[in-house]
C-alpha positions, 0 to 999 in steps of 0.5 A: 479160586479153583472153586470159583472157576468151577462155578462158571459151569453147571456141568459136573466133572463126571458129565463134562468128562462123559461129554468129552469122551463123546466128542472123541467118539464122534471124532473117531467115527468121522475118521473111520467113515472117511477111511471107509470112504477111501477104501470104497473109492479104491475098490470101485464102490463110488456111490458108497464112497460118497455115502461114507464121506457124507457120514464122516462130515455128519459125525464131525458136525456132531462132534462140533455140536457137543464141543460147542455145548461144553464150551457154552456151558462153561466147561472145558471142551477137549479137541481129541487125538484120533490115532490108529484109524483102520484103513483096510477092510476085509470086504465090501460087506464088512465095511457096512457091518463095522458101520452098524456096530459103530452106530450101535456103540454110539447109541449105547454111549449116548444112552449111558450119558443120558442115564448119568444126566438123570442121576445127576439131575442135570436136565439141561444136558439131558435135554441137549442129548435128546437131539442126538438120541433121536438122530441115532434112530436114523443112523442105526436104521440107515446102517441096518438097511444098507447091510440088509441089501447084502442079504436081499440082493446078494454079492454075486454077479452085479450084486455088489454094483447094485448094492453100491448104487442103492446105498446112498438112496436109503432114507429114514422117514421120521414118522414120530412127529 
């Protein structure tokens, strides 16, 4: 019976585990961005608070997209536990440094998963992952540009206020299509 149940999915156990790990990573990213939003709100960075709230929502959507794919493929999608979310940050700039580090880690995770899919000849999942890989171009770009504002504008005087105002205006123009 167990073999018959396994036939209902074309996902290998390794790929299914990797997808569930990514579901957890996206849930943790959503929680982290929400904590960043709260920190910014408490510290008077209203525009950045809204930006990070939107980022949290987007990461949750990514988690749900992965969750649905695993379920649609007949796999077992796992709703992850998210604990020990950091709620305090060293500085306004450190919030953005952590955001960029998080996005780079997510990109690396998707790259490793795409590599596993190619090695397993799971081209259905590989094709599904292409949307996320393309999305990560935008995610890293925006995080990098936000962090660069600290160097360009500086934090002295009204610098942090100016940075806060500009963060939600950063847009990625996809010139690949």
